[in-house]
mmJSON file of the N, C-alpha and C atoms, coordinates in Angstrom:
{"data_MODEL":{"atom_site":{
"group_PDB":["ATOM","ATOM","ATOM","ATOM","ATOM","ATOM","ATOM","ATOM","ATOM","ATOM","ATOM","ATOM","ATOM","ATOM","ATOM","ATOM","ATOM","ATOM","ATOM","ATOM","ATOM","ATOM","ATOM","ATOM","ATOM","ATOM","ATOM","ATOM","ATOM","ATOM","ATOM","ATOM","ATOM","ATOM","ATOM","ATOM","ATOM","ATOM","ATOM","ATOM","ATOM","ATOM","ATOM","ATOM","ATOM","ATOM","ATOM","ATOM","ATOM","ATOM","ATOM","ATOM","ATOM","ATOM","ATOM","ATOM","ATOM","ATOM","ATOM","ATOM","ATOM","ATOM","ATOM","ATOM","ATOM","ATOM","ATOM","ATOM","ATOM","ATOM","ATOM","ATOM","ATOM","ATOM","ATOM","ATOM","ATOM","ATOM","ATOM","ATOM","ATOM","ATOM","ATOM","ATOM","ATOM","ATOM","ATOM","ATOM","ATOM","ATOM","ATOM","ATOM","ATOM","ATOM","ATOM","ATOM","ATOM","ATOM","ATOM","ATOM","ATOM","ATOM","ATOM","ATOM","ATOM","ATOM","ATOM","ATOM","ATOM","ATOM","ATOM","ATOM","ATOM","ATOM","ATOM","ATOM","ATOM","ATOM","ATOM","ATOM","ATOM","ATOM","ATOM","ATOM","ATOM","ATOM","ATOM","ATOM","ATOM","ATOM","ATOM","ATOM","ATOM","ATOM","ATOM","ATOM","ATOM","ATOM","ATOM","ATOM","ATOM","ATOM","ATOM","ATOM","ATOM","ATOM","ATOM","ATOM","ATOM","ATOM","ATOM","ATOM","ATOM","ATOM","ATOM","ATOM","ATOM","ATOM","ATOM","ATOM","ATOM","ATOM","ATOM","ATOM","ATOM","ATOM","ATOM","ATOM","ATOM","ATOM","ATOM","ATOM","ATOM","ATOM","ATOM","ATOM","ATOM","ATOM","ATOM","ATOM","ATOM","ATOM","ATOM","ATOM","ATOM","ATOM","ATOM","ATOM","ATOM","ATOM","ATOM","ATOM","ATOM","ATOM","ATOM","ATOM","ATOM","ATOM","ATOM","ATOM","ATOM","ATOM","ATOM","ATOM","ATOM","ATOM","ATOM","ATOM","ATOM","ATOM","ATOM","ATOM","ATOM","ATOM","ATOM","ATOM","ATOM","ATOM","ATOM","ATOM","ATOM","ATOM","ATOM","ATOM","ATOM","ATOM","ATOM","ATOM","ATOM","ATOM","ATOM","ATOM","ATOM","ATOM","ATOM","ATOM","ATOM","ATOM","ATOM","ATOM"],
"id":[1,2,3,4,5,6,7,8,9,10,11,12,13,14,15,16,17,18,19,20,21,22,23,24,25,26,27,28,29,30,31,32,33,34,35,36,37,38,39,40,41,42,43,44,45,46,47,48,49,50,51,52,53,54,55,56,57,58,59,60,61,62,63,64,65,66,67,68,69,70,71,72,73,74,75,76,77,78,79,80,81,82,83,84,85,86,87,88,89,90,91,92,93,94,95,96,97,98,99,100,101,102,103,104,105,106,107,108,109,110,111,112,113,114,115,116,117,118,119,120,121,122,123,124,125,126,127,128,129,130,131,132,133,134,135,136,137,138,139,140,141,142,143,144,145,146,147,148,149,150,151,152,153,154,155,156,157,158,159,160,161,162,163,164,165,166,167,168,169,170,171,172,173,174,175,176,177,178,179,180,181,182,183,184,185,186,187,188,189,190,191,192,193,194,195,196,197,198,199,200,201,202,203,204,205,206,207,208,209,210,211,212,213,214,215,216,217,218,219,220,221,222,223,224,225,226,227,228,229,230,231,232,233,234,235,236,237,238,239,240],
"type_symbol":["N","C","C","N","C","C","N","C","C","N","C","C","N","C","C","N","C","C","N","C","C","N","C","C","N","C","C","N","C","C","N","C","C","N","C","C","N","C","C","N","C","C","N","C","C","N","C","C","N","C","C","N","C","C","N","C","C","N","C","C","N","C","C","N","C","C","N","C","C","N","C","C","N","C","C","N","C","C","N","C","C","N","C","C","N","C","C","N","C","C","N","C","C","N","C","C","N","C","C","N","C","C","N","C","C","N","C","C","N","C","C","N","C","C","N","C","C","N","C","C","N","C","C","N","C","C","N","C","C","N","C","C","N","C","C","N","C","C","N","C","C","N","C","C","N","C","C","N","C","C","N","C","C","N","C","C","N","C","C","N","C","C","N","C","C","N","C","C","N","C","C","N","C","C","N","C","C","N","C","C","N","C","C","N","C","C","N","C","C","N","C","C","N","C","C","N","C","C","N","C","C","N","C","C","N","C","C","N","C","C","N","C","C","N","C","C","N","C","C","N","C","C","N","C","C","N","C","C","N","C","C","N","C","C","N","C","C","N","C","C"],
"label_atom_id":["N","CA","C","N","CA","C","N","CA","C","N","CA","C","N","CA","C","N","CA","C","N","CA","C","N","CA","C","N","CA","C","N","CA","C","N","CA","C","N","CA","C","N","CA","C","N","CA","C","N","CA","C","N","CA","C","N","CA","C","N","CA","C","N","CA","C","N","CA","C","N","CA","C","N","CA","C","N","CA","C","N","CA","C","N","CA","C","N","CA","C","N","CA","C","N","CA","C","N","CA","C","N","CA","C","N","CA","C","N","CA","C","N","CA","C","N","CA","C","N","CA","C","N","CA","C","N","CA","C","N","CA","C","N","CA","C","N","CA","C","N","CA","C","N","CA","C","N","CA","C","N","CA","C","N","CA","C","N","CA","C","N","CA","C","N","CA","C","N","CA","C","N","CA","C","N","CA","C","N","CA","C","N","CA","C","N","CA","C","N","CA","C","N","CA","C","N","CA","C","N","CA","C","N","CA","C","N","CA","C","N","CA","C","N","CA","C","N","CA","C","N","CA","C","N","CA","C","N","CA","C","N","CA","C","N","CA","C","N","CA","C","N","CA","C","N","CA","C","N","CA","C","N","CA","C","N","CA","C","N","CA","C","N","CA","C","N","CA","C","N","CA","C","N","CA","C","N","CA","C"],
"label_alt_id":[null,null,null,null,null,null,null,null,null,null,null,null,null,null,null,null,null,null,null,null,null,null,null,null,null,null,null,null,null,null,null,null,null,null,null,null,null,null,null,null,null,null,null,null,null,null,null,null,null,null,null,null,null,null,null,null,null,null,null,null,null,null,null,null,null,null,null,null,null,null,null,null,null,null,null,null,null,null,null,null,null,null,null,null,null,null,null,null,null,null,null,null,null,null,null,null,null,null,null,null,null,null,null,null,null,null,null,null,null,null,null,null,null,null,null,null,null,null,null,null,null,null,null,null,null,null,null,null,null,null,null,null,null,null,null,null,null,null,null,null,null,null,null,null,null,null,null,null,null,null,null,null,null,null,null,null,null,null,null,null,null,null,null,null,null,null,null,null,null,null,null,null,null,null,null,null,null,null,null,null,null,null,null,null,null,null,null,null,null,null,null,null,null,null,null,null,null,null,null,null,null,null,null,null,null,null,null,null,null,null,null,null,null,null,null,null,null,null,null,null,null,null,null,null,null,null,null,null,null,null,null,null,null,null,null,null,null,null,null,null],
"label_comp_id":["MET","MET","MET","GLU","GLU","GLU","GLU","GLU","GLU","THR","THR","THR","LYS","LYS","LYS","ARG","ARG","ARG","THR","THR","THR","ASP","ASP","ASP","LYS","LYS","LYS","GLU","GLU","GLU","VAL","VAL","VAL","LEU","LEU","LEU","SER","SER","SER","LYS","LYS","LYS","GLY","GLY","GLY","ILE","ILE","ILE","ARG","ARG","ARG","ILE","ILE","ILE","MET","MET","MET","LEU","LEU","LEU","ILE","ILE","ILE","CYS","CYS","CYS","LEU","LEU","LEU","PHE","PHE","PHE","LEU","LEU","LEU","MET","MET","MET","PHE","PHE","PHE","ALA","ALA","ALA","GLY","GLY","GLY","PRO","PRO","PRO","THR","THR","THR","VAL","VAL","VAL","VAL","VAL","VAL","HIS","HIS","HIS","ILE","ILE","ILE","ALA","ALA","ALA","PHE","PHE","PHE","SER","SER","SER","ASN","ASN","ASN","ASP","ASP","ASP","ASN","ASN","ASN","LYS","LYS","LYS","PRO","PRO","PRO","LEU","LEU","LEU","TYR","TYR","TYR","ILE","ILE","ILE","PRO","PRO","PRO","LEU","LEU","LEU","LEU","LEU","LEU","ILE","ILE","ILE","LEU","LEU","LEU","GLY","GLY","GLY","ILE","ILE","ILE","LEU","LEU","LEU","PHE","PHE","PHE","CYS","CYS","CYS","VAL","VAL","VAL","LEU","LEU","LEU","ALA","ALA","ALA","ILE","ILE","ILE","PHE","PHE","PHE","THR","THR","THR","LEU","LEU","LEU","TYR","TYR","TYR","LYS","LYS","LYS","GLY","GLY","GLY","ILE","ILE","ILE","LYS","LYS","LYS","THR","THR","THR","ILE","ILE","ILE","MET","MET","MET","ASP","ASP","ASP","SER","SER","SER","LEU","LEU","LEU","PHE","PHE","PHE","GLY","GLY","GLY","GLU","GLU","GLU","ASN","ASN","ASN","GLY","GLY","GLY","LYS","LYS","LYS"],
"label_asym_id":["A","A","A","A","A","A","A","A","A","A","A","A","A","A","A","A","A","A","A","A","A","A","A","A","A","A","A","A","A","A","A","A","A","A","A","A","A","A","A","A","A","A","A","A","A","A","A","A","A","A","A","A","A","A","A","A","A","A","A","A","A","A","A","A","A","A","A","A","A","A","A","A","A","A","A","A","A","A","A","A","A","A","A","A","A","A","A","A","A","A","A","A","A","A","A","A","A","A","A","A","A","A","A","A","A","A","A","A","A","A","A","A","A","A","A","A","A","A","A","A","A","A","A","A","A","A","A","A","A","A","A","A","A","A","A","A","A","A","A","A","A","A","A","A","A","A","A","A","A","A","A","A","A","A","A","A","A","A","A","A","A","A","A","A","A","A","A","A","A","A","A","A","A","A","A","A","A","A","A","A","A","A","A","A","A","A","A","A","A","A","A","A","A","A","A","A","A","A","A","A","A","A","A","A","A","A","A","A","A","A","A","A","A","A","A","A","A","A","A","A","A","A","A","A","A","A","A","A","A","A","A","A","A","A","A","A","A","A","A","A"],
"label_entity_id":["1","1","1","1","1","1","1","1","1","1","1","1","1","1","1","1","1","1","1","1","1","1","1","1","1","1","1","1","1","1","1","1","1","1","1","1","1","1","1","1","1","1","1","1","1","1","1","1","1","1","1","1","1","1","1","1","1","1","1","1","1","1","1","1","1","1","1","1","1","1","1","1","1","1","1","1","1","1","1","1","1","1","1","1","1","1","1","1","1","1","1","1","1","1","1","1","1","1","1","1","1","1","1","1","1","1","1","1","1","1","1","1","1","1","1","1","1","1","1","1","1","1","1","1","1","1","1","1","1","1","1","1","1","1","1","1","1","1","1","1","1","1","1","1","1","1","1","1","1","1","1","1","1","1","1","1","1","1","1","1","1","1","1","1","1","1","1","1","1","1","1","1","1","1","1","1","1","1","1","1","1","1","1","1","1","1","1","1","1","1","1","1","1","1","1","1","1","1","1","1","1","1","1","1","1","1","1","1","1","1","1","1","1","1","1","1","1","1","1","1","1","1","1","1","1","1","1","1","1","1","1","1","1","1","1","1","1","1","1","1"],
"label_seq_id":[1,1,1,2,2,2,3,3,3,4,4,4,5,5,5,6,6,6,7,7,7,8,8,8,9,9,9,10,10,10,11,11,11,12,12,12,13,13,13,14,14,14,15,15,15,16,16,16,17,17,17,18,18,18,19,19,19,20,20,20,21,21,21,22,22,22,23,23,23,24,24,24,25,25,25,26,26,26,27,27,27,28,28,28,29,29,29,30,30,30,31,31,31,32,32,32,33,33,33,34,34,34,35,35,35,36,36,36,37,37,37,38,38,38,39,39,39,40,40,40,41,41,41,42,42,42,43,43,43,44,44,44,45,45,45,46,46,46,47,47,47,48,48,48,49,49,49,50,50,50,51,51,51,52,52,52,53,53,53,54,54,54,55,55,55,56,56,56,57,57,57,58,58,58,59,59,59,60,60,60,61,61,61,62,62,62,63,63,63,64,64,64,65,65,65,66,66,66,67,67,67,68,68,68,69,69,69,70,70,70,71,71,71,72,72,72,73,73,73,74,74,74,75,75,75,76,76,76,77,77,77,78,78,78,79,79,79,80,80,80],
"pdbx_PDB_ins_code":[null,null,null,null,null,null,null,null,null,null,null,null,null,null,null,null,null,null,null,null,null,null,null,null,null,null,null,null,null,null,null,null,null,null,null,null,null,null,null,null,null,null,null,null,null,null,null,null,null,null,null,null,null,null,null,null,null,null,null,null,null,null,null,null,null,null,null,null,null,null,null,null,null,null,null,null,null,null,null,null,null,null,null,null,null,null,null,null,null,null,null,null,null,null,null,null,null,null,null,null,null,null,null,null,null,null,null,null,null,null,null,null,null,null,null,null,null,null,null,null,null,null,null,null,null,null,null,null,null,null,null,null,null,null,null,null,null,null,null,null,null,null,null,null,null,null,null,null,null,null,null,null,null,null,null,null,null,null,null,null,null,null,null,null,null,null,null,null,null,null,null,null,null,null,null,null,null,null,null,null,null,null,null,null,null,null,null,null,null,null,null,null,null,null,null,null,null,null,null,null,null,null,null,null,null,null,null,null,null,null,null,null,null,null,null,null,null,null,null,null,null,null,null,null,null,null,null,null,null,null,null,null,null,null,null,null,null,null,null,null],
"Cartn_x":[81.745,82.904,83.996,85.182,86.301,86.884,87.12,87.671,89.175,89.675,91.114,91.839,93.019,93.809,94.485,94.448,95.097,96.059,97.005,97.971,97.276,97.501,96.966,97.899,97.47,98.34,98.686,97.78,98.051,99.192,99.117,100.157,101.473,101.382,102.589,103.293,102.534,103.167,103.786,103.157,103.739,105.066,105.11,106.341,107.448,107.087,108.096,108.628,107.753,108.222,109.188,108.881,109.776,111.125,111.099,112.348,113.169,112.505,113.243,113.92,113.247,113.875,115.082,114.919,116.019,117.203,116.923,117.99,118.783,118.065,118.746,119.623,119.076,119.831,121.027,120.91,122.019,123.227,122.975,124.086,124.529,123.576,123.902,124.69,124.321,124.976,126.469,126.887,128.326,129.069,128.396,129.044,129.343,128.375,128.589,129.643,129.642,130.669,132.056,132.155,133.441,133.915,132.989,133.348,133.815,133.138,133.539,134.935,135.226,136.535,137.655,137.335,138.389,138.706,137.84,138.074,138.071,138.879,138.821,139.412,140.077,140.606,139.736,138.598,137.681,136.689,136.072,135.129,133.814,133.465,132.217,132.402,133.547,133.833,132.795,132.555,131.629,130.183,129.661,128.275,128.075,129.045,128.924,128.989,129.836,129.937,128.642,128.069,126.796,125.689,125.649,124.636,124.777,126.007,126.252,125.84,126.158,125.772,124.257,123.628,122.167,121.531,122.085,121.581,121.717,122.827,123.036,122.032,121.774,120.798,119.396,119.069,117.763,117.617,118.697,118.637,118.277,118.854,118.541,117.081,116.618,115.238,114.247,114.5,113.571,113.621,114.759,114.839,113.903,113.964,113.082,111.615,111.297,109.918,109.399,110.242,109.838,109.571,110.451,110.247,109.006,108.79,107.605,106.33,106.339,105.171,104.876,105.907,105.715,105.192,105.722,105.229,103.773,103.411,102.019,101.096,101.573,100.724,100.555,101.558,101.483,100.707,100.938,100.37,99.282,98.982,97.952,98.538,97.885,98.349,97.927,98.641,98.301,97.0,96.703,95.528,94.227,94.248,93.006,92.356],
"Cartn_y":[-23.976,-24.464,-23.392,-23.788,-22.846,-22.682,-21.431,-21.136,-21.386,-22.039,-22.29,-21.006,-20.843,-19.641,-19.788,-18.718,-18.685,-17.514,-17.599,-16.521,-15.315,-14.155,-12.911,-12.45,-12.638,-12.386,-10.909,-10.025,-8.593,-8.194,-8.678,-8.365,-9.04,-10.243,-10.943,-10.175,-9.651,-8.889,-7.596,-6.989,-5.798,-6.158,-7.297,-7.736,-8.026,-8.598,-8.883,-7.588,-6.589,-5.285,-4.646,-4.754,-4.204,-4.927,-6.244,-7.001,-6.634,-6.284,-5.842,-4.499,-3.616,-2.346,-2.621,-3.568,-3.95,-4.495,-5.293,-5.846,-4.741,-3.737,-2.595,-1.884,-1.632,-0.912,-1.722,-3.063,-3.913,-3.808,-3.557,-3.372,-1.916,-0.993,0.42,0.963,0.571,1.09,0.806,-0.458,-0.74,-0.179,-0.102,0.47,1.95,2.687,4.118,4.329,3.498,3.609,3.33,2.333,2.024,3.184,3.772,4.923,6.086,6.294,7.385,7.138,5.907,5.626,5.643,5.368,5.398,6.821,7.781,9.188,10.066,9.721,10.441,11.85,12.221,13.585,14.494,13.999,14.786,15.531,16.605,17.376,16.636,15.632,14.897,13.677,13.586,12.429,12.274,13.314,13.24,13.012,13.757,13.489,12.068,11.559,10.191,9.168,9.405,8.49,8.468,9.629,9.708,9.02,9.249,8.618,7.096,6.611,5.17,4.525,5.171,4.641,4.679,5.737,5.823,4.696,4.403,3.285,1.961,1.757,0.513,0.374,1.462,1.423,1.181,1.833,1.615,0.191,-0.431,-1.826,-2.746,-2.49,-3.302,-3.107,-1.854,-1.569,-2.203,-2.067,-2.642,-4.168,-4.744,-6.206,-6.672,-6.004,-6.35,-6.164,-5.024,-4.718,-5.689,-6.051,-6.998,-8.381,-8.86,-10.186,-10.192,-9.13,-9.046,-9.028,-8.286,-8.224,-9.584,-10.285,-11.611,-12.591,-12.536,-13.419,-13.106,-11.827,-11.457,-11.992,-12.007,-12.514,-14.032,-14.718,-16.182,-16.635,-16.003,-16.483,-15.598,-14.476,-13.559,-12.578,-11.398,-10.371,-10.704,-10.133,-10.347,-9.651,-8.519,-7.734,-8.279,-9.22,-9.73,-10.797],
"Cartn_z":[188.008,187.306,187.295,187.599,187.629,186.231,185.851,184.533,184.553,183.512,183.45,183.073,183.624,183.349,181.998,181.241,179.937,179.89,178.972,178.792,178.188,178.793,178.258,177.141,175.902,174.748,174.587,174.981,174.898,175.838,177.061,178.049,177.662,177.097,176.658,175.546,174.594,173.511,174.039,175.042,175.671,176.349,177.034,177.681,176.692,175.544,174.522,173.923,173.735,173.242,174.232,175.521,176.544,176.509,176.297,176.235,174.988,173.89,172.705,172.954,173.674,174.065,174.956,175.867,176.759,175.959,174.938,174.11,173.421,172.893,172.283,173.303,174.51,175.536,176.035,176.046,176.499,175.571,174.297,173.365,173.282,173.336,173.176,174.372,175.584,176.783,176.825,176.777,176.794,175.584,174.434,173.25,173.456,173.988,174.226,175.314,176.345,177.395,176.813,175.946,175.319,174.441,173.69,172.854,173.73,174.853,175.754,176.322,176.741,177.328,176.288,175.037,174.019,173.564,173.898,173.537,174.785,175.773,177.052,177.001,175.923,175.834,174.963,174.491,173.662,174.552,174.046,174.875,175.179,174.394,174.637,175.549,176.222,177.069,178.181,178.956,180.095,179.636,178.648,178.227,177.678,176.916,176.4,177.525,178.493,179.621,180.429,180.669,181.401,180.606,179.292,178.45,178.45,178.373,178.385,179.701,180.809,182.119,182.278,181.764,181.796,180.984,179.813,179.006,179.753,180.448,181.191,182.33,183.041,184.139,183.585,182.474,181.856,181.345,180.891,180.449,181.614,182.779,183.958,184.363,184.341,184.712,183.734,182.425,181.451,181.456,181.81,181.95,183.06,184.204,185.32,184.926,184.317,183.946,182.891,181.922,180.883,181.429,182.294,182.889,183.763,184.531,185.383,184.539,183.429,182.559,181.929,181.49,180.904,181.951,183.16,184.22,184.567,184.558,184.813,183.724,182.49,181.41,181.513,182.005,182.098,183.33,184.457,185.708,186.282,185.629,186.123,187.099,187.155,188.074,189.492,190.46,191.861,192.228,191.571,191.913,191.371,190.471,189.87,190.699],
"occupancy":[1.0,1.0,1.0,1.0,1.0,1.0,1.0,1.0,1.0,1.0,1.0,1.0,1.0,1.0,1.0,1.0,1.0,1.0,1.0,1.0,1.0,1.0,1.0,1.0,1.0,1.0,1.0,1.0,1.0,1.0,1.0,1.0,1.0,1.0,1.0,1.0,1.0,1.0,1.0,1.0,1.0,1.0,1.0,1.0,1.0,1.0,1.0,1.0,1.0,1.0,1.0,1.0,1.0,1.0,1.0,1.0,1.0,1.0,1.0,1.0,1.0,1.0,1.0,1.0,1.0,1.0,1.0,1.0,1.0,1.0,1.0,1.0,1.0,1.0,1.0,1.0,1.0,1.0,1.0,1.0,1.0,1.0,1.0,1.0,1.0,1.0,1.0,1.0,1.0,1.0,1.0,1.0,1.0,1.0,1.0,1.0,1.0,1.0,1.0,1.0,1.0,1.0,1.0,1.0,1.0,1.0,1.0,1.0,1.0,1.0,1.0,1.0,1.0,1.0,1.0,1.0,1.0,1.0,1.0,1.0,1.0,1.0,1.0,1.0,1.0,1.0,1.0,1.0,1.0,1.0,1.0,1.0,1.0,1.0,1.0,1.0,1.0,1.0,1.0,1.0,1.0,1.0,1.0,1.0,1.0,1.0,1.0,1.0,1.0,1.0,1.0,1.0,1.0,1.0,1.0,1.0,1.0,1.0,1.0,1.0,1.0,1.0,1.0,1.0,1.0,1.0,1.0,1.0,1.0,1.0,1.0,1.0,1.0,1.0,1.0,1.0,1.0,1.0,1.0,1.0,1.0,1.0,1.0,1.0,1.0,1.0,1.0,1.0,1.0,1.0,1.0,1.0,1.0,1.0,1.0,1.0,1.0,1.0,1.0,1.0,1.0,1.0,1.0,1.0,1.0,1.0,1.0,1.0,1.0,1.0,1.0,1.0,1.0,1.0,1.0,1.0,1.0,1.0,1.0,1.0,1.0,1.0,1.0,1.0,1.0,1.0,1.0,1.0,1.0,1.0,1.0,1.0,1.0,1.0,1.0,1.0,1.0,1.0,1.0,1.0],
"B_iso_or_equiv":[0.0,0.0,0.0,0.0,0.0,0.0,0.0,0.0,0.0,0.0,0.0,0.0,0.0,0.0,0.0,0.0,0.0,0.0,0.0,0.0,0.0,0.0,0.0,0.0,0.0,0.0,0.0,0.0,0.0,0.0,0.0,0.0,0.0,0.0,0.0,0.0,0.0,0.0,0.0,0.0,0.0,0.0,0.0,0.0,0.0,0.0,0.0,0.0,0.0,0.0,0.0,0.0,0.0,0.0,0.0,0.0,0.0,0.0,0.0,0.0,0.0,0.0,0.0,0.0,0.0,0.0,0.0,0.0,0.0,0.0,0.0,0.0,0.0,0.0,0.0,0.0,0.0,0.0,0.0,0.0,0.0,0.0,0.0,0.0,0.0,0.0,0.0,0.0,0.0,0.0,0.0,0.0,0.0,0.0,0.0,0.0,0.0,0.0,0.0,0.0,0.0,0.0,0.0,0.0,0.0,0.0,0.0,0.0,0.0,0.0,0.0,0.0,0.0,0.0,0.0,0.0,0.0,0.0,0.0,0.0,0.0,0.0,0.0,0.0,0.0,0.0,0.0,0.0,0.0,0.0,0.0,0.0,0.0,0.0,0.0,0.0,0.0,0.0,0.0,0.0,0.0,0.0,0.0,0.0,0.0,0.0,0.0,0.0,0.0,0.0,0.0,0.0,0.0,0.0,0.0,0.0,0.0,0.0,0.0,0.0,0.0,0.0,0.0,0.0,0.0,0.0,0.0,0.0,0.0,0.0,0.0,0.0,0.0,0.0,0.0,0.0,0.0,0.0,0.0,0.0,0.0,0.0,0.0,0.0,0.0,0.0,0.0,0.0,0.0,0.0,0.0,0.0,0.0,0.0,0.0,0.0,0.0,0.0,0.0,0.0,0.0,0.0,0.0,0.0,0.0,0.0,0.0,0.0,0.0,0.0,0.0,0.0,0.0,0.0,0.0,0.0,0.0,0.0,0.0,0.0,0.0,0.0,0.0,0.0,0.0,0.0,0.0,0.0,0.0,0.0,0.0,0.0,0.0,0.0,0.0,0.0,0.0,0.0,0.0,0.0],
"pdbx_formal_charge":[null,null,null,null,null,null,null,null,null,null,null,null,null,null,null,null,null,null,null,null,null,null,null,null,null,null,null,null,null,null,null,null,null,null,null,null,null,null,null,null,null,null,null,null,null,null,null,null,null,null,null,null,null,null,null,null,null,null,null,null,null,null,null,null,null,null,null,null,null,null,null,null,null,null,null,null,null,null,null,null,null,null,null,null,null,null,null,null,null,null,null,null,null,null,null,null,null,null,null,null,null,null,null,null,null,null,null,null,null,null,null,null,null,null,null,null,null,null,null,null,null,null,null,null,null,null,null,null,null,null,null,null,null,null,null,null,null,null,null,null,null,null,null,null,null,null,null,null,null,null,null,null,null,null,null,null,null,null,null,null,null,null,null,null,null,null,null,null,null,null,null,null,null,null,null,null,null,null,null,null,null,null,null,null,null,null,null,null,null,null,null,null,null,null,null,null,null,null,null,null,null,null,null,null,null,null,null,null,null,null,null,null,null,null,null,null,null,null,null,null,null,null,null,null,null,null,null,null,null,null,null,null,null,null,null,null,null,null,null,null],
"auth_seq_id":[1,1,1,2,2,2,3,3,3,4,4,4,5,5,5,6,6,6,7,7,7,8,8,8,9,9,9,10,10,10,11,11,11,12,12,12,13,13,13,14,14,14,15,15,15,16,16,16,17,17,17,18,18,18,19,19,19,20,20,20,21,21,21,22,22,22,23,23,23,24,24,24,25,25,25,26,26,26,27,27,27,28,28,28,29,29,29,30,30,30,31,31,31,32,32,32,33,33,33,34,34,34,35,35,35,36,36,36,37,37,37,38,38,38,39,39,39,40,40,40,41,41,41,42,42,42,43,43,43,44,44,44,45,45,45,46,46,46,47,47,47,48,48,48,49,49,49,50,50,50,51,51,51,52,52,52,53,53,53,54,54,54,55,55,55,56,56,56,57,57,57,58,58,58,59,59,59,60,60,60,61,61,61,62,62,62,63,63,63,64,64,64,65,65,65,66,66,66,67,67,67,68,68,68,69,69,69,70,70,70,71,71,71,72,72,72,73,73,73,74,74,74,75,75,75,76,76,76,77,77,77,78,78,78,79,79,79,80,80,80],
"auth_comp_id":["MET","MET","MET","GLU","GLU","GLU","GLU","GLU","GLU","THR","THR","THR","LYS","LYS","LYS","ARG","ARG","ARG","THR","THR","THR","ASP","ASP","ASP","LYS","LYS","LYS","GLU","GLU","GLU","VAL","VAL","VAL","LEU","LEU","LEU","SER","SER","SER","LYS","LYS","LYS","GLY","GLY","GLY","ILE","ILE","ILE","ARG","ARG","ARG","ILE","ILE","ILE","MET","MET","MET","LEU","LEU","LEU","ILE","ILE","ILE","CYS","CYS","CYS","LEU","LEU","LEU","PHE","PHE","PHE","LEU","LEU","LEU","MET","MET","MET","PHE","PHE","PHE","ALA","ALA","ALA","GLY","GLY","GLY","PRO","PRO","PRO","THR","THR","THR","VAL","VAL","VAL","VAL","VAL","VAL","HIS","HIS","HIS","ILE","ILE","ILE","ALA","ALA","ALA","PHE","PHE","PHE","SER","SER","SER","ASN","ASN","ASN","ASP","ASP","ASP","ASN","ASN","ASN","LYS","LYS","LYS","PRO","PRO","PRO","LEU","LEU","LEU","TYR","TYR","TYR","ILE","ILE","ILE","PRO","PRO","PRO","LEU","LEU","LEU","LEU","LEU","LEU","ILE","ILE","ILE","LEU","LEU","LEU","GLY","GLY","GLY","ILE","ILE","ILE","LEU","LEU","LEU","PHE","PHE","PHE","CYS","CYS","CYS","VAL","VAL","VAL","LEU","LEU","LEU","ALA","ALA","ALA","ILE","ILE","ILE","PHE","PHE","PHE","THR","THR","THR","LEU","LEU","LEU","TYR","TYR","TYR","LYS","LYS","LYS","GLY","GLY","GLY","ILE","ILE","ILE","LYS","LYS","LYS","THR","THR","THR","ILE","ILE","ILE","MET","MET","MET","ASP","ASP","ASP","SER","SER","SER","LEU","LEU","LEU","PHE","PHE","PHE","GLY","GLY","GLY","GLU","GLU","GLU","ASN","ASN","ASN","GLY","GLY","GLY","LYS","LYS","LYS"],
"auth_asym_id":["A","A","A","A","A","A","A","A","A","A","A","A","A","A","A","A","A","A","A","A","A","A","A","A","A","A","A","A","A","A","A","A","A","A","A","A","A","A","A","A","A","A","A","A","A","A","A","A","A","A","A","A","A","A","A","A","A","A","A","A","A","A","A","A","A","A","A","A","A","A","A","A","A","A","A","A","A","A","A","A","A","A","A","A","A","A","A","A","A","A","A","A","A","A","A","A","A","A","A","A","A","A","A","A","A","A","A","A","A","A","A","A","A","A","A","A","A","A","A","A","A","A","A","A","A","A","A","A","A","A","A","A","A","A","A","A","A","A","A","A","A","A","A","A","A","A","A","A","A","A","A","A","A","A","A","A","A","A","A","A","A","A","A","A","A","A","A","A","A","A","A","A","A","A","A","A","A","A","A","A","A","A","A","A","A","A","A","A","A","A","A","A","A","A","A","A","A","A","A","A","A","A","A","A","A","A","A","A","A","A","A","A","A","A","A","A","A","A","A","A","A","A","A","A","A","A","A","A","A","A","A","A","A","A","A","A","A","A","A","A"],
"auth_atom_id":["N","CA","C","N","CA","C","N","CA","C","N","CA","C","N","CA","C","N","CA","C","N","CA","C","N","CA","C","N","CA","C","N","CA","C","N","CA","C","N","CA","C","N","CA","C","N","CA","C","N","CA","C","N","CA","C","N","CA","C","N","CA","C","N","CA","C","N","CA","C","N","CA","C","N","CA","C","N","CA","C","N","CA","C","N","CA","C","N","CA","C","N","CA","C","N","CA","C","N","CA","C","N","CA","C","N","CA","C","N","CA","C","N","CA","C","N","CA","C","N","CA","C","N","CA","C","N","CA","C","N","CA","C","N","CA","C","N","CA","C","N","CA","C","N","CA","C","N","CA","C","N","CA","C","N","CA","C","N","CA","C","N","CA","C","N","CA","C","N","CA","C","N","CA","C","N","CA","C","N","CA","C","N","CA","C","N","CA","C","N","CA","C","N","CA","C","N","CA","C","N","CA","C","N","CA","C","N","CA","C","N","CA","C","N","CA","C","N","CA","C","N","CA","C","N","CA","C","N","CA","C","N","CA","C","N","CA","C","N","CA","C","N","CA","C","N","CA","C","N","CA","C","N","CA","C","N","CA","C","N","CA","C","N","CA","C","N","CA","C","N","CA","C","N","CA","C","N","CA","C"],
"pdbx_PDB_model_num":[1,1,1,1,1,1,1,1,1,1,1,1,1,1,1,1,1,1,1,1,1,1,1,1,1,1,1,1,1,1,1,1,1,1,1,1,1,1,1,1,1,1,1,1,1,1,1,1,1,1,1,1,1,1,1,1,1,1,1,1,1,1,1,1,1,1,1,1,1,1,1,1,1,1,1,1,1,1,1,1,1,1,1,1,1,1,1,1,1,1,1,1,1,1,1,1,1,1,1,1,1,1,1,1,1,1,1,1,1,1,1,1,1,1,1,1,1,1,1,1,1,1,1,1,1,1,1,1,1,1,1,1,1,1,1,1,1,1,1,1,1,1,1,1,1,1,1,1,1,1,1,1,1,1,1,1,1,1,1,1,1,1,1,1,1,1,1,1,1,1,1,1,1,1,1,1,1,1,1,1,1,1,1,1,1,1,1,1,1,1,1,1,1,1,1,1,1,1,1,1,1,1,1,1,1,1,1,1,1,1,1,1,1,1,1,1,1,1,1,1,1,1,1,1,1,1,1,1,1,1,1,1,1,1,1,1,1,1,1,1]
}}}
């Protein structure tokens, strides 16, 4: 008898946590970039701009990782 596939709740909760981190980064990145551009004559302009761009790149990466983790929990990993 073939066992029916079920959602792996542990992996699903990990994916949701990753998506919550992504949500924070999606708001923090553009906010920090906006703050950097509004203070372009201040000494912290370059570090804030780099930090904001880093947050935006990390948001894209965690979005991909979160969606992949959630899909793995729903449909099973390829390696299993």
